[in-house]
C-alpha positions in Angstrom: -12.7 26.5 -5.8 -11.8 25.0 -2.4 -9.8 21.8 -2.3 -11.0 18.8 -0.4 -9.5 18.3 3.0 -6.7 15.8 3.2 -8.7 13.6 5.6 -11.2 12.8 2.8 -8.6 11.2 0.6 -8.4 7.4 0.9 -5.4 6.3 3.1 -3.8 3.3 1.4 -0.9 1.1 2.4 0.8 -0.6 -0.4 2.5 -4.0 0.2 5.8 -4.9 -1.5 4.3 -7.1 -4.2 2.0 -4.4 -5.5 4.7 -1.8 -5.2 7.0 -4.0 -7.2 4.4 -4.6 -9.9 3.6 -0.9 -10.1 7.3 0.0 -10.4 8.2 -2.7 -12.9 5.4 -2.1 -15.3 3.9 1.1 -16.7 0.5 -0.6 -17.0 -2.0 -2.2 -14.6 -3.8 -1.3 -11.4 -0.6 -1.3 -9.3 0.9 1.4 -11.5 -2.3 3.4 -11.5 -2.3 3.3 -7.7 1.2 4.8 -7.7 0.1 7.5 -10.1 -2.9 8.3 -7.8 -0.5 8.6 -4.9 1.9 10.8 -6.9 -1.0 13.1 -7.8 -2.2 13.1 -4.1 -5.6 11.8 -5.1 -5.0 9.1 -2.5 -2.6 9.1 0.5 -0.3 6.2 -0.3 2.0 4.8 2.4 4.8 2.3 2.3 6.9 1.2 5.2 10.7 0.9 5.3 10.3 -2.9 5.4 8.3 -2.7 2.1 10.7 -0.4 0.4 13.7 -2.6 1.3 11.9 -5.8 0.1 11.1 -4.1 -3.2 14.7 -2.9 -3.6 16.1 -6.3 -2.9 13.7 -8.0 -5.4 14.2 -5.5 -8.1 18.0 -5.7 -7.7 17.8 -9.5 -8.1 15.2 -9.6 -10.9 15.1 -6.3 -12.7 18.1 -4.2 -11.7 17.5 -1.7 -14.6 14.1 -0.8 -12.9 15.8 0.4 -9.6 16.1 4.1 -10.6 12.5 4.2 -11.8 11.4 2.5 -8.6 13.2 5.0 -6.4 11.8 8.0 -8.3 8.2 6.6 -8.3 8.4 5.6 -4.6 9.7 9.0 -3.6 7.0 10.8 -5.5 4.0 8.5 -4.8 4.6 7.0 -1.3 4.6 8.7 2.1 6.6 7.0 4.8 4.5 4.7 6.9 4.5 4.9 10.7 6.8 2.3 12.2 4.8 -0.3 14.0 5.0 -0.8 17.7 6.8 -4.2 18.3 4.1 -5.1 20.9 1.4 -4.6 18.2 3.3 -6.8 15.8 3.5 -9.6 18.3 -0.2 -9.2 19.1 -1.1 -9.5 15.5 1.1 -12.6 15.1 -0.5 -14.2 18.1 -4.1 -13.3 17.0 -3.7 -14.8 13.6 -4.9 -11.5 11.9 -1.9 -11.8 9.5 0.5 -14.4 8.4 3.3 -14.2 11.0 5.8 -12.9 8.4 3.3 -10.2 7.4 2.3 -9.0 10.9 4.7 -6.0 10.7 3.1 -4.9 7.4 -0.4 -5.0 8.9 0.8 -3.2 12.0 2.4 -0.5 9.9 -0.8 0.0 7.9 -2.9 0.3 11.1 -0.4 2.6 12.8 -0.5 4.8 9.7 -4.3 5.1 9.9 -4.8 3.4 6.6 -8.2 2.2 5.6 -6.9 0.0 2.8 -4.1 -2.5 2.5 -3.3 -3.2 -1.2 -1.6 -6.5 -1.9 -1.7 -9.5 -4.2 -1.4 -11.8 -1.1 -4.9 -11.1 0.4 -5.1 -14.5 2.0 -2.1 -13.5 4.2 -4.3 -11.0 6.0 -7.7 -11.1 7.8 -9.8 -8.1 6.9 -11.4 -6.3 9.8 -13.5 -3.2 10.4 -10.5 -0.9 10.5 -8.9 -2.1 7.4 -10.0 -3.5 4.0 -7.5 -5.8 2.3 -7.8 -5.8 -1.5 -5.8 -6.6 -4.6 -4.8 -3.6 -6.7 -7.6 -4.4 -9.2 -10.2 -4.7 -6.5 -9.1 -1.5 -4.8 -9.4 0.3 -8.1 -12.9 -1.1 -8.7 -14.1 -0.1 -5.3 -12.5 3.4 -5.6 -14.3 3.8 -9.0 -17.6 2.9 -7.4 -17.1 5.4 -4.6 -16.2 8.1 -7.1 -19.2 7.3 -9.2 -21.5 7.5 -6.2 -20.3 11.1 -5.6 -21.3 12.2 -9.1 
């Protein structure tokens, strides 16, 4: 049996809030997304900025979860491309993302991701190149795509 080419796997960028939730709880859509990334069913990306934010928040709120986060992130998430500073400024100016989240959107786009998974969907404007969805919504749409293949 021939494996599917990597290019057919969904490319997903995970924002800090969803990565935090998936690392802190062994249940829920965020954790399932991390499992799919670890199994390489999806190509899951997180930027350095996202990882630093999650580390900082876990250290403040759930320090006992830090070792599990590090293991999960290392196994599930590929490093995202670092965004071009000009692209970040352009996204801030265009209003496609909340100014504080423009670097996240730029990293997702630079990594060739088709999905940005976040609980803060209102902070981003969806476009043709990228679908912004909550973890639950992403899982619903992925399930529909998989069922359509059957």
